[in-house]
C-alpha positions as CSV (number, residue, x, y, z in Angstrom):
1,M,21.2,1.3,30.0
2,Q,21.8,2.2,33.7
3,S,20.4,-0.5,36.3
4,G,16.8,1.0,37.2
5,A,16.5,3.7,34.5
6,P,13.3,3.9,33.2
7,A,12.4,1.8,30.0
8,P,12.2,3.7,26.8
9,V,8.7,5.3,26.0
10,I,7.6,4.2,22.1
11,D,5.3,7.0,20.6
12,K,2.4,4.8,18.8
13,T,1.0,7.9,17.6
14,A,4.4,8.9,15.7
15,I,3.5,9.4,12.0
16,R,4.9,6.1,10.0
17,H,5.4,5.9,6.5
18,A,2.8,2.8,5.1
19,S,1.6,1.1,1.9
20,T,-1.8,0.7,0.9
21,V,-2.3,-1.6,-2.5
22,I,-6.0,-1.2,-4.3
23,A,-6.2,-4.2,-6.6
24,L,-8.3,-3.7,-9.6
25,R,-9.9,-6.3,-11.5
26,D,-12.6,-6.3,-14.4
27,R,-11.7,-2.8,-15.2
28,T,-13.8,-2.6,-18.7
29,T,-16.7,-4.8,-17.4
30,R,-17.8,-4.3,-13.9
31,P,-14.7,-3.2,-11.8
32,R,-14.3,-4.7,-8.4
33,V,-11.4,-4.0,-5.8
34,L,-10.1,-6.5,-3.3
35,M,-10.8,-5.7,0.4
36,G,-10.8,-7.6,3.6
37,Q,-12.2,-6.9,7.1
38,R,-9.8,-5.8,10.1
39,G,-10.4,-8.0,13.0
40,A,-12.1,-6.5,16.1
41,R,-9.2,-6.2,18.4
42,A,-6.8,-4.6,16.0
43,A,-5.9,-1.4,17.5
44,F,-6.1,0.6,14.0
45,M,-9.5,0.4,12.2
46,P,-11.0,-2.5,14.1
47,N,-14.3,-4.3,11.9
48,K,-13.7,-2.0,9.0
49,F,-13.2,-3.2,5.6
50,V,-10.3,-1.9,4.1
51,F,-7.1,-2.5,1.6
52,P,-4.2,-4.8,2.2
53,G,-1.5,-2.4,3.4
54,G,0.6,-1.5,6.7
55,A,3.9,0.3,7.7
56,V,7.0,0.4,5.9
57,D,9.6,-1.9,7.7
58,A,13.2,-0.7,8.1
59,E,14.5,-4.0,6.1
60,D,12.0,-2.5,2.6
61,A,14.7,-0.1,1.9
62,R,17.2,-3.3,1.2
63,V,15.0,-5.4,-0.6
64,P,15.9,-5.9,-4.1
65,L,13.3,-5.0,-7.1
66,A,13.2,-7.1,-10.0
67,R,11.8,-3.5,-11.8
68,P,11.0,-0.1,-10.2
69,V,8.1,2.2,-10.4
70,S,7.5,4.3,-13.2
71,P,9.8,7.4,-13.4
72,L,6.3,9.5,-13.6
73,C,5.2,7.5,-9.9
74,E,8.9,7.7,-8.6
75,A,8.9,11.6,-9.1
76,R,5.3,11.9,-7.1
77,L,6.2,9.6,-4.3
78,A,9.4,11.9,-4.3
79,E,8.0,15.0,-3.2
80,D,7.5,16.3,0.2
81,A,9.1,13.2,1.3
82,P,12.4,11.7,2.3
83,S,15.2,11.2,-0.5
84,G,14.9,7.6,-1.8
85,I,11.4,6.9,-0.3
86,A,10.0,5.3,-3.5
87,H,11.9,2.3,-2.9
88,A,11.1,1.4,0.4
89,L,7.3,2.4,-0.2
90,S,7.2,0.1,-3.1
91,V,8.6,-2.8,-1.6
92,A,6.1,-2.4,1.5
93,A,3.0,-2.2,-1.0
94,I,4.2,-5.7,-2.3
95,R,5.2,-7.4,0.5
96,E,1.8,-6.4,2.5
97,L,-0.1,-7.4,-0.7
98,F,1.2,-10.8,-0.3
99,E,1.4,-11.0,3.5
100,E,-2.6,-10.0,3.7
101,T,-3.8,-11.6,0.3
102,G,-1.1,-14.3,-0.7
103,Q,-1.0,-12.5,-4.3
104,I,2.3,-12.0,-5.9
105,L,3.3,-9.0,-7.7
106,G,6.7,-10.0,-9.4
107,L,8.5,-11.5,-12.2
108,P,10.0,-15.1,-12.2
109,G,13.9,-15.5,-11.4
110,P,16.2,-15.8,-9.2
111,W,17.0,-13.1,-6.1
112,P,20.7,-11.9,-6.6
113,D,21.8,-12.5,-3.2
114,A,20.5,-13.9,0.0
115,V,16.4,-13.7,0.3
116,P,15.9,-11.3,3.2
117,T,14.2,-12.3,6.4
118,G,10.7,-12.4,5.9
119,W,10.7,-12.9,2.1
120,M,11.4,-16.7,2.3
121,D,7.5,-17.8,1.0
122,F,7.6,-15.1,-1.6
123,A,10.8,-16.0,-3.0
124,G,9.6,-19.7,-3.1
125,S,7.3,-19.0,-5.2
126,G,10.0,-18.5,-8.0
127,H,9.8,-14.6,-8.3
128,R,11.2,-11.2,-7.6
129,P,9.1,-8.4,-6.0
130,S,8.6,-6.2,-9.2
131,A,6.9,-2.7,-8.6
132,E,6.5,-1.7,-12.3
133,P,2.4,-2.2,-12.3
134,L,2.0,-0.5,-9.2
135,Q,0.7,3.3,-9.7
136,F,0.8,5.9,-7.3
137,V,-3.1,7.2,-7.3
138,F,-3.4,8.9,-3.5
139,R,-1.5,9.9,-0.3
140,A,-3.2,10.7,2.9
141,I,-1.7,11.3,6.7
142,T,-4.1,9.9,9.5
143,P,-5.9,12.6,11.7
144,P,-4.3,13.3,15.1
145,G,-5.8,11.8,17.9
146,R,-6.1,7.7,16.3
147,P,-4.0,5.4,18.2
148,R,-2.2,4.9,15.1
149,R,-1.0,7.6,12.8
150,F,0.5,6.7,9.2
151,D,1.5,8.8,6.1
152,A,-0.2,6.4,3.7
153,R,0.6,5.9,-0.1
154,F,-2.1,4.2,-2.1
155,F,-1.0,2.3,-5.1
156,L,-3.4,1.3,-7.8
157,V,-2.3,-2.6,-9.5
158,D,-4.5,-4.5,-11.9
159,A,-5.0,-7.7,-11.2
160,D,-3.8,-8.8,-14.4
161,A,-0.4,-7.8,-13.2
162,F,-0.5,-10.5,-10.7
163,A,1.9,-13.4,-10.9
164,S,-0.5,-15.7,-9.0
165,D,-4.4,-16.6,-9.2
166,P,-6.2,-13.4,-8.3
167,D,-9.0,-15.7,-6.6
168,D,-6.5,-17.8,-4.2
169,F,-6.0,-16.3,-1.1
170,S,-4.7,-19.6,0.6
171,G,-1.3,-18.1,1.0
172,A,-2.7,-15.0,3.1
173,E,-2.0,-14.1,6.8
174,D,-4.7,-13.9,9.1
175,E,-4.6,-10.2,9.8
176,L,-7.6,-9.4,6.9
177,S,-11.0,-11.9,7.0
178,H,-13.5,-12.3,4.7
179,L,-11.0,-11.2,1.6
180,Q,-12.8,-10.9,-1.6
181,W,-13.3,-8.8,-4.8
182,I,-15.8,-6.3,-4.2
183,P,-17.9,-4.6,-7.2
184,L,-17.3,-0.6,-7.3
185,D,-21.1,-0.5,-7.4
186,E,-21.4,-2.2,-4.3
187,V,-18.6,-1.2,-2.4
188,R,-20.1,1.4,-0.3
189,S,-22.4,-0.6,1.4
190,F,-19.5,-2.0,4.0
191,D,-18.0,-0.5,6.5
192,M,-15.0,1.6,5.6
193,P,-12.7,4.2,7.3
194,F,-13.6,7.9,5.9
195,I,-10.3,7.8,4.1
196,T,-11.1,4.6,2.1
197,Q,-14.5,6.0,1.0
198,V,-12.4,9.0,-0.6
199,V,-9.7,7.0,-2.2
200,L,-12.4,5.0,-3.7
201,A,-13.7,8.0,-6.0
202,E,-10.3,8.4,-7.4
203,V,-10.4,4.6,-8.1
204,E,-13.5,4.9,-9.8
205,A,-12.5,8.0,-11.7
206,R,-9.4,6.0,-13.2
207,T,-11.1,2.9,-14.4
208,T,-11.2,4.0,-18.0
209,D,-7.2,5.2,-17.7
210,N,-4.8,3.0,-17.2
211,S,-1.8,5.5,-17.3
212,P,-0.3,6.9,-14.3
213,P,-2.3,10.2,-12.9
214,A,-0.8,13.6,-13.9
215,S,-1.2,14.6,-10.3
216,V,-1.5,12.7,-7.2
217,P,-4.5,13.8,-4.4
218,F,-2.6,14.6,-0.7
219,F,-4.7,14.8,2.1
220,R,-2.5,16.0,4.5
221,N,-3.8,16.2,8.3
222,D,-1.3,18.2,10.3
223,D,-1.6,18.9,14.2
224,E,-2.9,22.2,13.2
225,E,-4.8,22.1,10.1
226,S,-6.1,19.4,7.3
227,L,-5.3,20.2,3.8
228,F,-6.0,18.4,0.7
229,L,-3.4,19.3,-2.0
230,R,-2.1,17.6,-5.2
231,L,1.5,16.3,-5.6
232,H,2.6,17.2,-9.1
233,G,6.3,15.6,-8.5
234,R,9.6,16.8,-8.6
235,P,11.9,17.0,-11.6
236,M,13.5,13.9,-12.8
237,P,17.2,14.4,-13.0
238,E,18.4,14.2,-16.5
C-alpha cells in the first residue's frame, strides 16, 4: 500500500457463510434444546437467546473430519452454494459448538496431521471432529439493514452423539451466558430472534423423526425481495 493511502474499508454488511447448531435431547420424553444468551454489547443480536453458532473461518475448509455429513445433507448444502462448502460448514458447526458450549462432537482418535490453530483444546480431548451426526434442517439469510449479515445453515444434532457430558459447560468460552437446556414447551417465553422462532417450529416437527429431511426450508432475504424456498438438493455424482 502506498504511503498516505486510505486504509481498506471492510464491509461488515457483506453476507458471510455461517453455521448454527441445534442440539436436542430427551427427544422421546420432554424435548429440550441447548441455548445461551448473547451479551448486551454484542454487535449482532444483543441480549437474545440463541443457538451456538457463528461465521465460517478460512481455516475451516482445511480441518480434517473423521467422518463427513451424510450424502443427503451434503446434497442439500450444495444447492445454490459454492462448490465444496459442505465441509467448511460442517467444521464450523463443530468448532462453534465446542467454543461456545464446550461440547465435543467427534470420534476418539489421533489427528492425521498437525493440529490446526484453534483446535488444540479439541484435539487435547482425544477426539477428531465428526460431522456424521449433523442434519442440515434450515437455511436463512439475514435481512438487509442489519449490522451483520449471514447465510446461516442450521444443523440439528442429538445430544446422544456428544463425546462429552451434555451438562458440563466448563469448557465454554464467554460468548454465550446462561447456557441451558430449555424445554421446547417453554422456549418461546425467552427473548429470541425471529428466525430462531421460525427454526424452532421445524425442530418441533422433527422430534419424532430422526432421519435427515427430504427437503430443507430456505428463508432467502435478498436486497430485492424475501422468499421462502425449499432446497431439494443437487443429484449426487455416481
